[in-house]
C-alpha positions as CSV (number, residue, x, y, z in Angstrom):
1,M,42.6,115.2,67.7
2,D,41.5,118.7,69.2
3,N,44.7,119.3,70.6
4,L,45.9,118.8,66.9
5,E,43.4,120.9,65.0
6,N,44.5,123.9,67.7
7,V,48.5,123.1,66.9
8,F,47.0,123.7,62.9
9,R,45.3,126.6,63.7
10,M,48.5,128.0,65.1
11,F,50.5,127.2,61.9
12,E,47.8,128.7,59.5
13,A,48.4,131.8,61.6
14,H,51.6,131.2,61.2
15,M,52.0,131.2,57.6
16,Q,49.5,133.8,57.1
17,S,52.3,136.5,58.7
18,Y,55.3,134.7,56.8
19,T,57.6,136.5,54.9
20,G,60.1,134.2,53.8
21,N,61.2,133.0,50.2
22,D,60.5,129.2,51.1
23,P,56.8,128.4,52.6
24,L,57.5,124.8,51.5
25,G,60.2,124.6,54.0
26,E,58.2,125.4,56.9
27,W,55.0,122.9,55.9
28,E,58.1,120.5,55.8
29,S,59.2,121.3,59.2
30,F,55.5,121.1,60.7
31,I,54.6,117.8,59.1
32,K,58.2,116.3,60.5
33,W,56.9,117.1,64.0
34,V,53.4,115.7,63.1
35,E,55.1,112.6,61.5
36,E,57.2,112.3,64.8
37,N,54.9,113.1,67.8
38,F,51.8,111.4,66.1
39,P,53.4,108.6,64.1
40,D,49.8,106.4,64.3
41,N,47.5,109.4,62.9
42,K,47.2,108.5,59.4
43,E,43.8,110.2,59.2
44,Y,45.4,113.3,60.3
45,L,48.5,113.1,58.2
46,M,46.5,112.5,55.4
47,T,44.6,115.6,56.0
48,L,47.7,117.9,56.2
49,L,48.6,116.1,53.1
50,E,45.6,117.5,51.1
51,H,46.0,120.9,52.5
52,L,49.6,121.0,51.3
53,M,48.5,119.9,48.0
54,K,46.4,122.8,47.7
55,E,48.5,125.0,48.8
56,F,51.3,124.4,46.4
57,L,49.1,123.2,43.3
58,H,49.2,126.5,41.6
59,K,52.7,127.2,42.9
60,K,54.8,126.1,39.6
61,N,58.1,126.8,41.0
62,Y,57.5,124.1,43.4
63,H,56.5,121.7,40.8
64,N,59.5,119.5,40.2
65,D,61.1,120.3,43.7
66,S,61.8,117.1,45.0
67,R,60.3,118.0,48.6
68,F,57.1,118.5,46.6
69,I,57.4,115.4,44.8
70,N,57.7,113.2,47.9
71,Y,54.6,114.7,49.8
72,C,52.7,114.3,46.2
73,L,54.4,109.9,46.2
74,K,52.9,109.9,49.9
75,F,49.8,111.9,49.1
76,A,49.3,109.1,46.6
77,E,49.1,106.2,48.9
78,Y,45.6,107.3,50.3
79,N,44.0,107.6,46.7
80,S,41.8,104.3,45.8
81,D,42.7,105.3,42.4
82,R,46.7,106.1,42.0
83,H,46.4,106.3,38.0
84,Q,43.9,108.9,38.2
85,F,46.0,110.7,40.9
86,F,49.0,110.8,38.9
87,E,47.5,111.7,35.6
88,F,46.2,114.8,37.5
89,L,49.5,115.9,38.6
90,Y,50.8,115.3,35.3
91,N,48.4,117.5,33.3
92,Q,49.1,120.1,36.0
93,G,52.6,119.7,35.1
94,I,53.3,118.5,38.7
95,G,56.5,116.2,38.5
96,T,57.0,116.1,34.8
97,K,60.7,116.3,35.3
98,S,60.9,113.9,38.0
99,S,61.8,110.1,37.5
100,Y,60.0,109.5,40.6
101,I,56.4,109.9,39.8
102,Y,57.0,108.2,36.4
103,M,58.4,105.1,38.2
104,S,55.7,105.2,40.9
105,W,53.3,106.1,37.9
106,A,54.3,103.1,35.8
107,G,54.8,100.7,38.7
108,H,51.1,100.9,39.7
109,L,50.1,100.3,36.0
110,E,52.2,97.4,35.7
111,A,50.9,96.2,39.0
112,Q,47.2,96.5,37.4
113,G,48.1,94.5,34.1
114,E,48.0,97.8,32.2
115,L,51.6,96.8,30.8
116,Q,51.3,98.8,27.5
117,H,50.2,102.0,29.2
118,A,53.1,101.4,31.6
119,S,55.6,101.3,29.2
120,A,54.0,104.9,27.4
121,I,54.7,106.2,30.8
122,F,58.2,105.4,30.9
123,Q,58.7,106.7,27.8
124,T,57.1,109.6,28.4
125,G,59.5,109.9,31.2
126,I,62.2,109.5,29.2
127,H,61.3,112.1,26.2
128,N,60.4,114.8,28.9
129,E,64.1,114.1,30.1
130,A,63.3,113.5,33.8
131,E,65.7,113.1,36.4
132,P,67.6,111.3,37.4
133,K,67.8,110.1,33.8
134,G,69.8,107.1,34.6
135,L,67.7,105.7,37.1
136,L,64.7,106.1,34.9
137,Q,66.4,104.4,31.8
138,Q,67.4,101.2,34.5
139,Q,63.9,100.7,35.6
140,Y,62.5,100.8,32.2
141,R,65.4,98.2,30.6
142,L,64.2,96.4,34.1
143,F,60.6,96.7,32.9
144,Q,61.3,95.8,29.5
145,A,62.8,92.3,30.7
146,R,60.1,91.2,33.0
147,L,57.9,91.5,29.7
148,T,60.3,89.7,27.3
149,G,62.0,87.2,29.9
150,I,65.4,88.5,29.4
151,H,67.9,88.2,32.2
152,L,69.9,91.6,32.7
153,P,73.5,90.8,34.0
154,A,73.5,90.8,37.5
155,Q,74.5,94.7,38.4
156,G,73.6,94.4,42.1
157,T,70.0,95.5,41.4
158,T,66.5,93.8,41.6
159,S,64.7,92.7,38.8
160,E,61.3,93.8,40.9
161,P,59.4,97.0,40.2
162,L,60.5,99.3,42.7
163,H,57.8,99.6,45.8
164,S,56.1,102.8,46.7
165,A,58.2,102.6,50.0
166,Q,61.6,102.3,48.2
167,I,60.7,105.1,45.9
168,L,60.1,107.3,48.7
169,K,63.5,106.1,50.5
170,Q,65.1,107.6,47.5
171,V,63.4,110.7,47.3
172,M,64.0,111.4,50.4
173,M,67.5,110.4,49.8
174,T,67.6,113.6,47.1
175,N,65.9,115.9,49.8
176,S,68.9,115.3,52.5
177,S,71.5,116.4,49.5
178,P,72.8,120.0,49.1
179,E,70.6,120.5,46.5
180,K,67.4,119.7,47.8
181,N,65.4,123.0,47.3
182,S,66.1,122.9,43.3
183,A,64.0,121.5,41.1
184,C,64.9,117.6,41.2
185,V,68.3,116.4,40.9
186,P,71.0,118.3,38.5
187,R,71.6,117.0,34.9
188,S,75.1,116.1,36.5
189,Q,74.0,114.2,39.1
190,G,71.8,112.2,37.1
191,S,73.8,109.4,35.8
192,E,74.5,108.4,39.7
193,C,71.1,107.3,40.0
194,S,70.5,108.1,43.8
195,G,72.6,105.4,45.0
196,V,71.2,102.8,42.5
197,A,74.2,101.4,40.8
198,S,75.1,103.5,37.5
199,S,76.7,101.0,35.7
200,T,73.6,99.2,34.3
201,C,73.2,102.9,32.5
202,D,76.7,103.0,31.1
203,E,76.4,99.5,29.4
204,K,73.0,99.8,27.3
205,S,75.0,100.0,24.1
206,N,76.3,96.3,24.7
207,M,72.7,94.9,25.4
208,E,69.8,93.7,22.8
209,Q,67.1,96.4,23.3
210,R,64.0,94.4,22.4
211,V,60.8,95.8,22.9
212,I,57.4,93.5,22.8
213,M,54.4,96.0,23.3
214,I,51.7,93.5,25.0
215,S,48.2,94.1,24.1
216,K,45.4,93.2,26.1
217,S,44.2,90.3,23.6
218,E,47.4,88.6,23.5
219,C,48.3,88.8,27.4
220,S,45.8,88.9,30.1
221,V,47.2,90.0,33.9
222,S,45.3,89.7,36.7
223,S,44.4,93.6,37.9
224,S,45.3,92.6,41.4
225,V,48.6,90.8,40.8
226,A,52.0,92.2,39.7
227,P,53.7,90.1,36.9
228,K,56.1,88.1,38.4
229,P,59.3,86.6,36.9
230,E,58.8,82.8,36.3
231,A,61.0,80.8,38.5
232,Q,62.3,78.3,35.9
233,Q,62.3,78.5,32.2
234,V,59.7,77.3,30.3
235,M,58.8,76.7,26.6
236,Y,55.7,78.9,26.3
237,C,53.9,81.7,28.5
238,K,50.8,79.9,29.7
239,E,49.5,83.3,30.9
240,K,49.5,84.1,26.8
241,L,47.2,81.3,26.1
242,I,44.2,82.6,28.5
243,R,41.9,85.1,27.4
244,G,39.5,85.9,29.8
245,D,37.8,83.1,31.3
246,S,38.7,80.7,28.1
247,E,41.9,79.4,26.6
248,F,42.9,79.6,23.2
249,S,45.2,77.2,20.7
250,F,49.2,77.6,20.2
251,E,47.7,78.2,16.4
252,E,46.1,81.0,17.5
253,L,49.0,82.7,19.6
254,R,51.2,81.9,16.5
255,A,48.5,83.7,14.4
256,Q,48.8,86.8,16.8
257,K,52.7,86.7,16.9
258,Y,53.0,86.8,13.3
259,N,50.9,89.9,12.8
260,Q,52.9,91.1,16.0
261,R,56.3,90.5,14.3
262,K,55.4,92.9,11.6
263,K,54.9,95.5,13.8
264,H,57.7,94.5,16.1
265,E,60.7,96.7,14.0
266,Q,58.1,99.5,14.1
267,W,58.3,99.2,17.8
268,V,61.9,98.5,18.2
269,S,62.3,101.6,16.4
270,E,60.5,104.3,18.3
271,D,62.0,102.9,21.7
272,R,65.5,103.6,20.5
273,N,64.2,107.1,19.9
274,Y,63.4,107.3,23.6
275,M,66.5,105.5,25.0
């Protein structure tokens, strides 16, 4: 560790005399060197990422740079409260144009059972025209399908939410492109979905867009387990009959559905504006 601290002090001295126009590139090279030579020293990597976050926090020209987004997502892995961290990034204007931030944020909320909040995060990203657009819209439709039980046509993609490692991999693919220093992906490349099949994006008009906003009182999901697709089709959703530690009847469920149906048209109308 002492050796690493000495190396970091040398790097700091280098950055103080650096006169180039891309300081993040210097940080990127140094962090790659650390990852390659000290792959098991996660604590030191977290410290480096923390230094990097503080260094570029107020440099707005890097707030949507795909390299900086990559390090933000890596640093999020070390945070005990990821929702608070993503909220902090958003309030600072960091990643507001990056689909990867919204997908990771919404995925975390979905895993915590915050389904309505996760839906709002997806909608915010689409409203902000985050790039790649097609990828974010695709993941939102898959999220909707998981809530409503709709099985989308097979397009070579999974209905499960993307995990952090998968999102990081796609960000790294973006970093390796010639436009790596630009803010995310150019609009002309948004439909490519960074290697994810984009044909799903083109078939939106052929699919029935069903959105059901599920409140906590209607569907309670364990905070430690992400919602999973049912292995087989059943006639009712058992989870919707559970509220806290007690159960309630089908009559109560139907009453809630009746009230929910009145609001359904409004939700669908609002959602179509985003899509």
